[in-house]
C-alpha positions in Angstrom: 8.5 -7.5 -4.8 9.9 -10.4 -2.8 11.1 -13.6 -4.4 7.7 -15.2 -3.6 4.9 -16.9 -5.5 1.7 -15.0 -5.6 -0.7 -15.8 -2.9 -3.5 -18.2 -3.6 -6.9 -16.9 -4.3 -8.3 -18.8 -1.3 -6.0 -17.0 1.0 -7.0 -13.6 -0.3 -10.6 -14.3 0.0 -10.2 -15.3 3.7 -8.4 -12.0 4.3 -11.2 -10.1 2.6 -13.7 -11.7 5.0 -11.7 -10.5 8.0 -11.2 -7.0 6.5 -14.5 -6.1 5.0 -16.8 -3.5 6.4 -20.2 -1.8 5.9 -22.6 -0.3 8.3 -24.7 2.7 9.0 -23.3 5.0 11.7 -26.2 5.3 14.2 -25.6 6.1 17.8 -22.0 5.4 18.8 -21.7 3.0 21.7 -19.7 4.3 24.7 -18.1 0.9 25.1 -17.6 -2.2 22.9 -18.2 -5.8 23.6 -15.1 -7.7 24.4 -13.3 -9.7 21.8 -15.1 -13.1 21.3 -13.4 -16.4 20.8 -14.5 -16.6 17.2 -13.1 -13.1 16.6 -9.8 -14.2 18.2 -9.7 -17.2 15.9 -10.5 -15.2 12.8 -7.7 -12.7 13.6 -5.2 -15.4 14.5 -5.8 -17.1 11.1 -5.5 -13.8 9.1 -2.5 -12.4 11.0 0.4 -14.4 9.4 -1.1 -13.9 6.0 -1.3 -10.2 6.5 2.3 -10.0 7.7 3.5 -11.9 4.6 1.5 -9.7 2.2 2.8 -6.4 3.8 6.5 -7.1 3.9 6.6 -8.7 7.4 6.6 -7.2 10.8 9.4 -4.9 11.7 11.4 -5.3 14.9 13.6 -3.2 17.1 13.1 0.1 19.0 10.8 1.8 16.4 8.5 -1.2 16.2 8.4 -1.4 20.0 7.5 2.3 20.2 4.6 1.9 17.7 3.4 -1.3 19.6 3.4 0.7 22.9 1.4 3.6 21.5 -1.0 1.2 19.7 -1.8 -0.9 22.7 -2.4 2.1 24.8 -4.9 3.5 22.5 -6.6 0.1 21.7 -7.3 -0.5 25.3 -9.5 2.6 25.2 -11.9 0.7 22.9 -13.2 -1.8 25.5 -12.4 -4.7 23.2 -9.9 -5.9 25.7 -9.2 -4.7 29.2 -5.5 -5.4 29.1 -2.7 -4.3 26.8 -1.9 -7.9 26.2 -5.3 -8.3 24.5 -3.8 -6.6 21.4 -1.2 -7.4 18.9 0.2 -4.3 17.2 2.6 -4.6 14.2 4.7 -2.0 12.4 4.7 -3.3 8.8 7.7 -3.2 6.4 5.6 -1.6 3.6 6.3 1.5 1.5 2.7 2.5 1.2 0.5 4.6 3.5 -1.8 2.0 5.1 -3.2 1.1 8.4 -5.9 -1.4 9.5 -7.2 -3.5 12.3 -8.9 -6.9 12.2 -11.1 -8.8 14.7 -9.2 -10.4 17.5 -7.2 -7.3 18.6 -4.8 -7.2 15.7 -3.7 -3.7 14.8 -1.4 -2.6 12.0 0.3 0.4 10.5 2.9 0.7 7.8 6.3 2.4 8.4 5.5 4.8 5.4 2.4 6.0 7.1 4.2 6.5 10.4 6.8 8.5 8.6 4.1 10.9 7.4 2.9 11.6 10.9 4.1 14.6 12.9 3.6 13.5 16.5 2.6 10.6 18.7 -1.0 11.8 19.0 -1.4 11.4 15.2 0.0 7.8 15.5 -2.6 7.1 18.2 -5.4 8.7 16.0 -4.7 6.5 13.0 -4.5 3.4 15.1 -7.6 4.4 17.1 -9.5 5.0 14.0 -8.7 1.5 12.8 -9.6 0.0 16.1 -12.9 1.9 15.9 -13.8 0.0 12.8 -13.4 -3.2 14.7 -15.1 -2.0 17.8 -18.2 -1.1 15.6 -18.1 -4.6 14.2 -18.1 -3.3 10.7 -16.6 -6.4 9.2 -19.1 -8.7 10.9 -22.0 -6.6 9.6 -20.8 -7.2 6.0 -19.5 -10.8 5.9 -22.0 -11.9 3.3 -21.2 -9.0 1.1 -17.4 -9.4 1.7 -17.6 -12.8 -0.1 -19.1 -11.2 -3.1 -16.9 -8.1 -3.0 -13.6 -9.6 -2.0 -10.2 -8.2 -2.8 -10.1 -9.9 -6.2 -13.3 -8.4 -7.3 -12.1 -4.9 -6.4 -9.0 -5.4 -8.4 -11.1 -6.7 -11.3 -13.1 -3.5 -11.2 -9.9 -1.4 -11.4 -8.8 -3.2 -14.5 -12.4 -3.3 -15.8 -12.5 0.5 -15.7 -9.5 0.7 -18.1 -10.2 -2.2 -20.5 -13.9 -2.9 -19.9 -15.9 -5.4 -17.8 -16.3 -9.1 -18.2 -13.0 -10.7 -19.1 -11.2 -7.4 -18.1 -12.4 -7.9 -14.6 -11.7 -11.7 -14.7 -8.1 -11.1 -15.8 -7.7 -8.3 -13.4 -8.5 -10.6 -10.5 -5.6 -12.8 -11.5 -3.3 -10.2 -13.0 -3.5 -7.3 -10.6 -3.1 -8.8 -7.3 -1.1 -6.6 -4.9 -0.4 -6.3 -1.2 -1.6 -2.8 -1.0 -5.2 -3.6 -1.6 -5.9 -6.1 1.2 -8.6 -3.9 2.8 -12.0 -3.1 1.3 -13.4 0.4 0.9 -15.3 1.7 3.9 -18.5 3.7 3.5 -18.8 7.4 4.4 -20.9 6.6 7.4 -18.3 4.0 8.6 -15.6 6.5 8.3 -17.5 9.0 10.4 -18.2 6.4 13.1 -14.5 5.3 13.2 -13.3 8.8 13.3 -15.6 9.6 16.3 -14.6 6.5 18.1 -11.0 7.2 17.5 -11.4 10.8 18.8 -13.1 9.3 21.9 -10.1 7.0 22.4 -7.6 9.9 22.0 -9.5 11.7 24.7 -9.5 8.8 27.1 -5.7 8.4 26.6 -5.0 12.1 27.1 -4.0 12.9 23.6 -4.9 16.0 21.6 -8.0 14.9 19.7 -7.2 17.5 17.0 -4.6 14.9 15.8 -7.4 13.1 13.9 -8.0 16.1 11.6 -4.3 17.0 11.2 -3.2 13.5 10.2 -6.2 13.3 7.8 -4.9 16.6 6.3 -1.5 15.1 5.8 -2.9 12.0 4.1 -5.0 14.2 1.7 -1.8 16.3 0.9 0.3 13.1 0.3 -2.4 11.6 -2.0 -2.4 14.8 -4.0 1.4 15.0 -4.2 1.6 11.4 -5.3 -0.9 12.0 -8.1 1.2 15.1 -9.2 4.6 13.3 -9.1 3.1 10.4 -11.0 1.4 12.5 -13.7 -2.0 11.5 -12.7 -5.0 13.7 -12.7 -6.5 12.2 -9.5 -5.4 11.0 -6.1 -6.6 7.4 -6.3 -4.1 5.0 -5.0 -4.3 1.6 -3.4 -3.5 3.1 0.0 -5.0 4.0 3.3 -6.6 7.3 2.1 -8.4 5.7 -0.9 -9.7 2.6 0.9 -10.9 5.1 3.5 -12.7 7.6 1.2 -12.6 11.3 1.0 -9.9 12.3 3.5 -10.3 16.0 2.6 -13.9 16.3 3.6 -13.3 14.2 6.7 -10.6 16.8 7.8 -13.4 19.3 8.2 -15.7 16.9 10.0 -13.0 15.8 12.5 -11.9 19.4 13.1 -15.5 20.4 13.9 -15.8 17.5 16.4 -12.7 18.4 18.3 -12.9 22.2 18.4 -11.7 23.5 21.7 -10.3 20.1 22.9 -6.8 19.9 24.0 -4.3 17.1 25.0 -0.7 16.1 24.7 1.0 15.5 21.3 4.4 14.3 22.4 6.0 15.6 19.2 9.7 15.6 20.2 9.4 12.2 21.6 7.7 10.9 18.5 10.4 12.4 16.1 13.2 11.1 18.2 11.8 7.6 18.3 11.2 7.4 14.5 14.6 8.9 13.5 16.3 6.5 11.1 13.1 4.7 10.0 13.3 3.1 6.6 11.5 5.3 4.1 10.1 4.2 0.7 11.1 0.9 -0.9 13.1 -1.7 0.9 15.9 -2.9 -1.5 15.1 -6.4 -0.4 11.7 -5.9 -2.2 13.1 -3.9 -5.1 13.2 -0.2 -5.5 11.3 2.2 -7.9 13.4 5.0 -9.0 11.5 7.4 -11.4 10.3 5.2 -14.2 12.8 2.4 -13.4 12.4 -0.7 -11.1 15.5 -2.3 -9.9 15.8 -5.4 -7.7 19.3 -5.8 -6.4 18.7 -9.3 -5.0 16.9 -10.7 -8.0 19.5 -8.8 -10.2 16.9 -7.5 -12.7 15.6 -4.0 -13.8 13.1 -2.6 -16.3 11.6 0.7 -17.1 7.8 1.6 -17.2 6.4 3.3 -20.3 6.0 7.1 -20.3 2.9 8.1 -18.5 2.6 5.0 -16.4 3.3 4.7 -12.7 4.4 1.6 -10.6 3.2 0.2 -7.3 5.6 -2.2 -5.6 4.0 -5.0 -3.7 5.6 -7.8 -1.8 4.7 -10.5 -4.5 4.5 -8.4 -7.7 5.0 -4.9 -9.2 2.0 -3.4 -11.0 2.4 -0.9 -13.7 -0.7 1.2 -14.3 -1.9 3.9 -16.7 -4.7 5.1 -18.9 -3.6 2.8 -21.8 -3.6 -0.5 -19.9 -2.2 -2.3 -16.9 0.5 -4.8 -16.4 2.3 -6.7 -13.6 5.7 -8.3 -13.2 5.7 -11.4 -11.0 7.1 -15.0 -11.1 5.7 -18.5 -11.1 7.0 -22.0 -10.9 9.5 -22.7 -13.8 10.7 -26.1 -15.0 13.0 -25.0 -17.7 10.5 -24.7 -20.6 9.6 -21.1 -21.4 6.8 -22.1 -23.8 5.0 -24.1 -21.2 5.6 -21.2 -18.7 3.8 -18.8 -20.9 0.9 -21.2 -21.5 0.5 -21.9 -17.7 0.3 -18.1 -17.0 -2.4 -17.7 -19.6 -4.3 -20.6 -18.1 -4.0 -19.1 -14.6 -5.3 -15.8 -16.0 -8.4 -17.4 -17.3 -9.1 -19.3 -14.1 -12.1 -21.5 -14.0 -14.4 -19.1 -15.9 -12.7 -19.1 -19.3 -10.0 -21.0 -21.0 -7.2 -18.7 -22.1 -4.3 -19.7 -24.4 -2.0 -17.6 -26.6 -2.5 -17.5 -30.3 1.1 -18.5 -30.7 4.4 -18.3 -28.7 7.4 -16.5 -30.1 10.9 -17.0 -28.9 13.4 -14.1 -28.7 16.3 -12.7 -26.7 16.0 -9.4 -24.7 19.4 -7.9 -23.7 20.9 -11.3 -23.7 18.1 -13.0 -21.7 16.2 -15.8 -23.3 12.5 -14.9 -23.6 9.2 -16.0 -25.0 5.9 -14.2 -25.4 2.4 -14.9 -26.4 -0.7 -12.8 -27.0 -4.4 -13.4 -27.2 -7.5 -11.2 -28.1 -10.2 -11.9 -25.6 -13.9 -11.1 -25.5 -15.0 -9.0 -22.6 -18.3 -7.6 -21.5 -17.7 -4.3 -23.4 -15.9 -5.7 -26.5 -12.5 -7.2 -26.7 -9.2 -6.7 -25.0 -5.6 -7.7 -25.8 -3.7 -9.9 -23.3 0.0 -10.6 -23.4 2.4 -12.7 -21.3 6.2 -11.9 -21.8 8.5 -14.3 -19.9 12.3 -14.2 -19.2 14.6 -17.0 -18.2 17.1 -15.8 -15.6 18.3 -19.2 -14.5 17.4 -22.8 -15.4 15.0 -22.9 -12.5 14.0 -19.3 -12.3 11.8 -17.1 -14.7 9.9 -13.9 -14.4 7.1 -12.5 -16.5 5.0 -9.6 -17.4 1.3 -10.1 -17.8 -0.5 -7.1 -19.5 -4.0 -6.1 -20.5 -4.8 -3.3 -22.9 -7.6 -2.1 -25.2 -7.5 -3.8 -28.7 -4.5 -2.7 -30.7 -2.7 -1.0 -27.8 -0.3 -3.7 -26.6 2.5 -1.9 -28.4 2.3 0.6 -25.5 4.2 -2.0 -23.4 6.8 -3.0 -26.1 9.5 -0.6 -24.7 8.9 -2.1 -21.2 9.1 -5.7 -22.5 12.3 -4.8 -24.2 13.9 -2.9 -21.2 14.2 -6.0 -19.0 17.9 -6.5 -18.2 20.2 -8.1 -15.7 21.8 -6.0 -12.9 25.5 -6.2 -12.2 26.9 -6.9 -8.8 28.3 -3.3 -8.6 25.0 -1.8 -9.7 23.1 -3.9 -7.1 25.6 -2.8 -4.3 24.8 0.8 -5.2 21.1 0.4 -4.4 21.0 2.3 -1.0 17.8 2.7 0.9 16.3 6.0 1.9 15.8 6.7 5.7 14.2 9.4 7.8 16.6 11.8 9.4 15.2 14.1 12.0 17.3 17.3 12.3 17.0 20.5 14.4 16.6 23.7 12.4 19.4 26.0 12.9 19.5 29.8 12.5 19.6 30.6 8.8 18.0 27.3 7.7 15.0 27.7 5.4 12.5 25.4 3.8 14.4 25.7 0.5 17.8 25.0 2.0 16.6 22.0 3.9 14.6 20.7 0.9 17.8 20.5 -1.1 19.0 17.8 1.3 16.0 15.5 0.4 17.3 12.4 -1.5 15.2 13.0 -4.6 15.9 14.3 -8.0 12.4 16.0 -8.4 9.8 17.6 -6.1 12.2 18.1 -3.3 10.5 21.1 -1.8 7.0 19.7 -2.3 8.0 16.4 -0.7 9.6 18.2 2.3 6.5 20.4 2.9 4.1 17.4 2.9 6.4 15.3 5.0 6.4 18.1 7.7 2.9 19.5 7.2 4.2 22.8 6.1 1.9 24.9 4.0 2.9 27.8 1.6 2.9 30.3 4.5 4.8 28.2 6.9 8.1 29.5 8.4 10.7 27.5 10.2 12.1 28.5 13.6 15.4 27.7 15.2 15.3 24.8 17.5 12.3 23.2 15.6 12.6 19.5 14.6 11.8 18.5 11.1 12.1 15.3 9.0 14.3 14.8 6.0 14.5 11.8 3.7 18.2 10.9 3.0 20.3 8.0 1.7 21.5 5.7 4.5 22.6 2.1 5.0 
């Protein structure tokens, strides 16, 4: 979470129009119509907003490498006949996401790049996304995208926990997050984009089997995330969930590329991504287990047992079966009571007037605080809503906003009471994680290398997924593998 205001709803709706998609896969065209002027204008308008929502574009050799590979594969689409027709960005985001929008704009997050094993997989992911654009999926669904915008999807997520109606309405305001800026694609769209991506891989000389191998890695990562977070499913606001059912698509992609060959450029890829930032960027705050700590904002809190957190550029969401919450900030004029009232009013939006039943003042770990609650009618009954605000400075406040089933707000009480200031020395000790590519030596094993992973849990499982090593895999001397280590 950066020190930013939440994006306005109008900006998000504009992005939803640019990023939506729905179509039936029919015959796949051998070439695409070039980028039109209106598409170029649409992409240019959405591009800066996307960069802001996904942590900004990275610079330096790693970003230049991703740009080079992305432009080479995008040219294969026929959308533009020159590499300069495309803008390829490596995003400073800790989630597995990739997308492309009309106008020749292609994106992937550094986290997704870190999961890949070779250059062909990088080209496969970017080619798949370009395939969505080449097939004009977004244009075919613009009318629906207005009805099914990002905010509507978020409302549906909250509504599944606390019921429809006001649950969806509150979810639209309360659960904004940079990781859900793409709408879900249909099964037929995914098949079409996979096939187009495979065609682009062939045209560029890459091994088309990279499409199935990277999909397998995504499925494995989703499963591991669910396991580590104590969830019974793999639904996350990331690439593999906005692009449904990666596990079945592995089989389909593998069948399409059987017998095909091409280059993977594995060693080149691993050498070029060595040192890439991995996981949370301390400038946006860091999730460590059930604790969130932001060294620049000098705050920390702990999520309730059984809940997991997703760190976005403008907010941190806390999700679980018993409700959902979000930490963010808003404009503050020095009056905490008014701050709480204003957050409630924003949650209600234009559809319903929301106000706390009362506002209580308190102190949490020496921080002046105020909170209010309301019981609100929803489509399936009632829900409880709470806003808990903290004054960190005369002109700076942060707040939790939370939604639970009736009588369950106590679930979040330990989290509300865990908010604390972070000392300068504690902030200085927040060190980012980075990829380190190492060469396996004689005597190295999966177990011995896993112990070097910078985590207190799931070290071997994380190492295996990061390097696509199944239970029967064996390392060989001279092989390059990725580790996640602490680094400046």
